[in-house]
C-alpha positions in Angstrom: 41.4 -22.7 18.5 39.3 -24.3 21.3 35.6 -23.6 21.4 34.2 -21.5 24.2 32.3 -23.6 26.8 29.6 -22.0 29.0 28.2 -24.3 31.7 24.5 -24.2 32.5 22.8 -24.7 35.9 20.1 -27.4 36.2 17.4 -24.7 36.3 18.7 -23.2 33.0 18.8 -26.6 31.4 15.2 -27.3 32.5 14.1 -23.9 31.1 15.8 -24.6 27.7 13.9 -27.9 27.3 10.5 -26.9 28.6 9.1 -23.6 27.4 5.7 -22.5 28.6 3.9 -19.8 26.6 1.6 -18.1 29.1 -0.2 -16.4 26.3 -1.8 -19.7 25.4 -3.7 -19.5 28.7 -4.8 -15.9 28.2 -8.5 -15.2 27.8 -9.2 -14.7 24.1 -12.8 -13.6 24.6 -14.2 -17.1 24.2 -13.1 -17.3 20.5 -15.2 -14.3 19.6 -14.0 -12.1 16.8 -13.6 -8.9 18.6 -10.4 -7.5 17.0 -10.4 -5.3 13.9 -8.9 -7.1 10.8 -5.2 -6.4 10.2 -3.8 -5.1 7.0 -2.5 -8.6 6.1 -6.0 -10.1 6.7 -7.6 -7.5 4.4 -4.9 -8.1 1.8 -5.3 -11.9 1.8 -9.1 -11.5 1.6 -8.7 -9.1 -1.4 -6.4 -11.6 -3.1 -9.1 -14.2 -2.8 -11.7 -11.9 -4.3 -13.4 -11.2 -1.0 -14.2 -7.4 -1.2 -16.9 -5.1 -0.1 -19.1 -4.5 -3.1 -22.8 -3.4 -3.5 -24.6 -4.9 -6.4 -27.4 -2.4 -5.7 -25.0 0.5 -6.5 -24.2 -1.2 -9.8 -27.9 -1.8 -10.6 -28.8 1.9 -9.8 -26.1 3.3 -12.1 -26.9 0.8 -14.9 -30.6 1.5 -14.6 -30.0 5.3 -14.8 -27.5 5.2 -17.6 -29.7 2.8 -19.6 -32.8 5.0 -19.4 -30.7 8.2 -19.9 -29.2 6.7 -23.1 -32.6 5.6 -24.3 -34.0 9.1 -23.8 -31.0 10.8 -25.5 -31.1 8.4 -28.4 -34.9 8.0 -28.5 -35.5 10.1 -31.6 -32.7 8.3 -33.5 -34.0 4.9 -32.4 -37.5 5.8 -33.4 -36.4 6.9 -36.9 -34.3 3.8 -37.5 -37.1 1.4 -36.4 -39.7 3.4 -38.4 -37.6 3.4 -41.5 -37.0 -0.3 -41.4 -40.7 -1.0 -40.7 -41.6 1.1 -43.7 -39.1 -0.8 -45.8 -40.5 -4.2 -44.8 -44.2 -3.2 -45.2 -43.3 -1.6 -48.6 -41.9 -4.9 -49.9 -44.5 -7.4 -48.7 -45.4 -8.1 -52.3 -41.8 -9.3 -53.0 -41.4 -13.0 -53.8 -40.3 -14.9 -50.7 -37.1 -16.8 -51.4 -33.8 -17.5 -49.7 -32.2 -14.3 -50.8 -35.2 -12.2 -49.6 -35.2 -13.9 -46.2 -31.5 -13.5 -45.8 -31.7 -9.8 -46.7 -34.5 -9.2 -44.2 -32.6 -11.1 -41.5 -29.4 -9.1 -42.1 -31.5 -5.9 -42.1 -33.0 -6.8 -38.7 -29.5 -7.5 -37.3 -28.1 -4.2 -38.6 -31.1 -2.3 -37.2 -30.7 -3.9 -33.8 -27.0 -3.2 -33.7 -27.5 0.5 -34.7 -30.2 1.0 -32.1 -29.2 -1.2 -29.1 -25.4 -1.3 -29.3 -24.9 2.3 -28.0 -27.2 1.5 -25.1 -25.4 -1.8 -24.3 -22.0 -0.1 -24.6 -23.0 2.6 -22.2 -24.3 0.1 -19.7 -21.1 -2.0 -20.0 -18.8 1.0 -19.5 -20.7 2.3 -16.5 -20.9 -1.2 -14.9 -17.1 -1.6 -15.2 -16.5 1.9 -14.0 -18.6 1.5 -10.8 -17.0 -1.9 -10.1 -13.6 -0.2 -10.5 -14.6 2.6 -8.1 -15.9 0.2 -5.5 -13.1 -2.4 -5.6 -10.2 -0.9 -7.6 -8.1 -3.0 -9.9 -8.0 -6.5 -8.4 -7.4 -9.3 -10.9 -7.6 -12.8 -9.3 -8.7 -16.2 -10.5 -9.1 -17.8 -7.1 -12.9 -17.4 -7.0 -13.1 -19.4 -10.3 -11.3 -22.3 -8.7 -13.1 -25.7 -8.4 -14.3 -26.3 -4.9 -16.1 -29.6 -4.0 -17.7 -27.9 -0.9 -19.8 -25.8 -3.3 -21.4 -29.0 -4.6 -22.3 -30.2 -1.1 -26.1 -30.0 -0.8 -25.8 -29.5 3.0 -23.5 -26.5 2.6 -25.8 -25.2 -0.2 -28.9 -25.4 2.1 -26.9 -23.6 4.8 -26.2 -20.8 2.4 -29.9 -20.6 1.5 -31.0 -20.1 5.1 -28.0 -18.1 6.1 -28.1 -14.6 7.7 -27.0 -13.1 4.4 -29.8 -14.7 2.4 -32.3 -13.4 5.0 -30.9 -9.9 4.7 -31.1 -10.1 0.9 -34.7 -11.3 1.1 -35.6 -8.4 3.3 -33.8 -5.9 1.0 -35.8 -7.3 -2.0 -39.1 -7.1 -0.2 -38.3 -3.6 1.0 -37.5 -2.5 -2.6 -40.6 -4.0 -4.0 -42.7 -2.3 -1.3 -41.1 1.1 -1.7 -41.1 1.1 -5.5 -44.7 -0.3 -5.6 -46.0 2.4 -3.3 -44.1 5.0 -5.3 -45.5 3.8 -8.6 -49.0 3.7 -7.3 -48.9 7.2 -5.9 -47.5 8.6 -9.1 -49.5 6.6 -11.7 -52.9 6.8 -10.2 -53.5 10.2 -11.7 -51.7 9.4 -15.0 -53.8 6.3 -15.6 -57.0 8.4 -15.7 -55.4 10.4 -18.6 -54.6 7.3 -20.7 -58.0 7.1 -22.5 -57.4 10.5 -24.0 -54.5 9.2 -26.0 -56.9 7.4 -28.4 -57.8 10.8 -29.9 -54.1 11.5 -30.8 -52.1 10.0 -33.6 -49.6 7.3 -33.0 -46.5 9.5 -32.9 -48.0 12.0 -30.4 -49.3 9.3 -28.1 -45.9 7.5 -28.1 -44.2 10.8 -27.2 -46.5 11.2 -24.2 -46.2 7.6 -23.1 -42.4 7.9 -23.4 -42.4 11.1 -21.2 -44.4 9.3 -18.5 -42.1 6.2 -18.7 -38.9 8.3 -18.5 -40.3 10.5 -15.7 -41.1 7.5 -13.6 -37.9 5.7 -14.5 -35.7 8.6 -13.3 -37.7 9.0 -10.1 -37.2 5.2 -9.5 -33.5 5.6 -10.2 -33.4 8.3 -7.5 -35.0 5.9 -5.0 -32.5 3.2 -6.1 -29.6 5.5 -5.5 -30.7 6.1 -1.9 -31.2 2.4 -1.3 -27.8 1.6 -3.0 -25.9 4.0 -0.8 -27.4 2.4 2.3 -26.6 -1.0 0.9 -23.0 0.0 0.2 -22.6 1.1 3.7 -24.1 -2.1 5.0 -21.8 -4.2 2.7 -18.7 -2.4 4.0 -19.8 -3.0 7.6 -20.6 -6.7 6.9 -17.4 -7.3 5.1 -15.4 -5.8 8.0 -17.4 -7.9 10.5 -16.6 -11.1 8.5 -12.9 -10.3 8.5 -12.7 -9.6 12.2 -10.3 -11.8 14.1 -10.0 -13.4 17.5 -7.2 -12.3 19.8 -5.5 -15.7 19.2 -5.7 -15.2 15.4 -4.0 -11.8 15.8 -1.2 -13.3 17.9 -0.7 -16.2 15.4 -0.6 -13.7 12.5 1.9 -11.6 14.4 4.1 -14.6 14.9 3.9 -15.5 11.3 4.9 -12.0 10.2 7.5 -11.3 12.8 8.6 -14.8 13.5 8.3 -16.9 16.6 10.1 -15.1 19.5 11.8 -18.4 20.5 13.0 -19.1 17.0 14.2 -15.5 16.6 16.1 -15.8 19.9 17.8 -18.9 18.8 18.8 -17.3 15.4 20.2 -14.3 17.3 22.1 -16.6 19.6 23.5 -18.5 16.7 24.5 -15.2 15.0 26.3 -14.1 18.2 28.1 -17.4 18.4 29.3 -17.1 14.7 30.3 -13.4 15.3 32.2 -14.5 18.4 34.0 -17.3 16.5 35.0 -14.9 13.7 36.3 -12.3 16.2 38.3 -14.9 18.1 40.0 -15.9 14.8 41.2 -12.3 14.5 42.8 -12.1 18.0 46.1 -13.9 17.1 46.6 -11.2 14.4 46.6 -8.4 17.0 49.7 -6.5 18.0 48.5 -5.9 21.6 45.6 -6.6 23.9 44.7 -3.7 26.2 42.9 -4.9 29.3 41.1 -3.5 32.4 42.5 -6.2 33.5 39.4 -8.3 34.3 36.3 -6.5 32.9 37.5 -5.3 29.5 39.8 -6.5 26.7 40.4 -4.7 23.4 42.6 -6.2 20.6 44.5 -3.6 18.5 46.3 -4.1 15.2 48.5 -1.6 13.3 50.5 -2.0 10.1 52.2 0.4 7.6 49.7 2.2 5.5 46.9 2.2 8.0 45.5 5.6 9.0 45.2 4.6 12.6 45.3 1.4 14.7 42.3 -0.8 14.2 40.2 -2.6 16.8 39.8 -6.2 15.6 38.2 -7.6 18.8 36.8 -6.5 22.1 34.8 -8.0 24.9 33.6 -7.7 28.4 33.8 -10.1 31.4 33.7 -13.7 30.1 34.4 -12.6 26.5 37.4 -10.5 27.7 38.8 -13.5 29.5 38.4 -15.6 26.4 40.2 -12.9 24.3 43.1 -12.9 26.7 43.2 -16.7 26.7 43.4 -16.9 22.9 46.0 -14.1 23.0 48.2 -15.9 25.4 48.1 -19.1 23.3 49.0 -17.0 20.2 51.8 -15.1 22.0 50.1 -11.7 21.7 51.3 -9.1 24.2 48.7 -8.2 26.9 49.0 -4.7 28.4 47.0 -3.6 31.4 45.8 0.0 31.0 42.4 0.5 32.8 41.5 4.0 31.4 42.6 3.2 27.9 40.8 -0.1 27.9 37.5 1.5 29.0 37.8 4.3 26.6 38.5 2.0 23.6 35.7 -0.3 24.5 33.2 2.5 24.7 34.4 4.6 21.8 35.3 2.1 19.0 33.3 -0.7 17.4 34.9 -3.8 16.0 36.5 -3.0 12.7 36.7 0.7 13.6 39.9 2.8 14.0 41.2 4.6 17.1 39.8 8.1 17.4 42.3 11.0 17.4 41.9 11.8 21.1 43.3 8.4 21.9 46.2 8.5 19.5 48.8 9.4 22.1 47.8 6.8 24.6 47.6 4.0 22.0 51.0 5.1 20.5 52.6 4.8 23.9 51.2 1.2 24.3 52.3 0.2 20.7 55.8 1.7 21.3 56.1 -0.4 24.5 55.0 -3.5 22.6 57.5 -2.9 19.8 60.2 -2.4 22.3 59.4 -5.8 23.9 59.5 -7.5 20.5 62.5 -5.7 19.2 64.6 -4.6 22.3 67.8 -3.8 20.4 66.1 -1.8 17.6 64.4 0.6 20.1 67.2 0.5 22.7 68.6 4.0 21.8 
């Protein structure tokens, strides 16, 4: 079977060799990042560990849970420390040897674990929970990778004087100022009451001091929560600003995801050529070619056991001419029937069967073909 040849004009040949993408000359806003980040950009940044997260929110919750746990477990902690202190002072007259030192050391470790472990556990749990709420489950090792640029002193100096460092400095100064003013306003009256504690026993004075400390701590936590929420909103905004893209970056990403239009066009053209070649290989197997005669050509095949005749090839204009050329070389009968050719071309896809409304017309054509092939069998 000969390959189909399609001649090209000089202008078509020139266009196929030199392709100009006018989008490259479009104004991209001077390279400014004006476009919102795409879903792929956000996903790539997340995989690299670049997420919007407020450390202030973590600190606020950790501070609150830490003081709350200490307040709840205050009586228990006091009893444990007092009991161990009583034990130590009650055994000061014991001979100091290795066994005694080891026993005291293990006792201190046990006491610290019993009093501080619940607080540390609560802080760890709340820290993980807040991170999970802010970021979600995102396991990645990329931020831990070794990067020589991080050792570059010039880059390090650039990070020190960067916009982010300046903002962090302002945040720290603002927190110190706000909390300092708050502590001054609330403690200036309490300080005047401190000398009266010398007339109370140790336990009562410690209770009052603890009440003052926890009252101030929870008020500071409330201020921290307000600052943390504002910081979280800022971190979200800053993260989005960092991920913003230029118009050219959006175009390049679209090309990567959808494929270059020129490459996709070539792939589709190659697929059409392969489909055309497969279809032309089926034409010699046809029983008849129904034509328009110049605009349409439909190849039909029918054998015993088939529910209805099958369309094995069809084409229009140049493809129709090629189908008829292959059919003539293979000796396939070509029948001109304009209405039937148009109807078959419009109603049936390649590989489909003739619809019932065209049975009669197709049967007449097949009967005519069989009569030509076997004139004596159908003479009567």
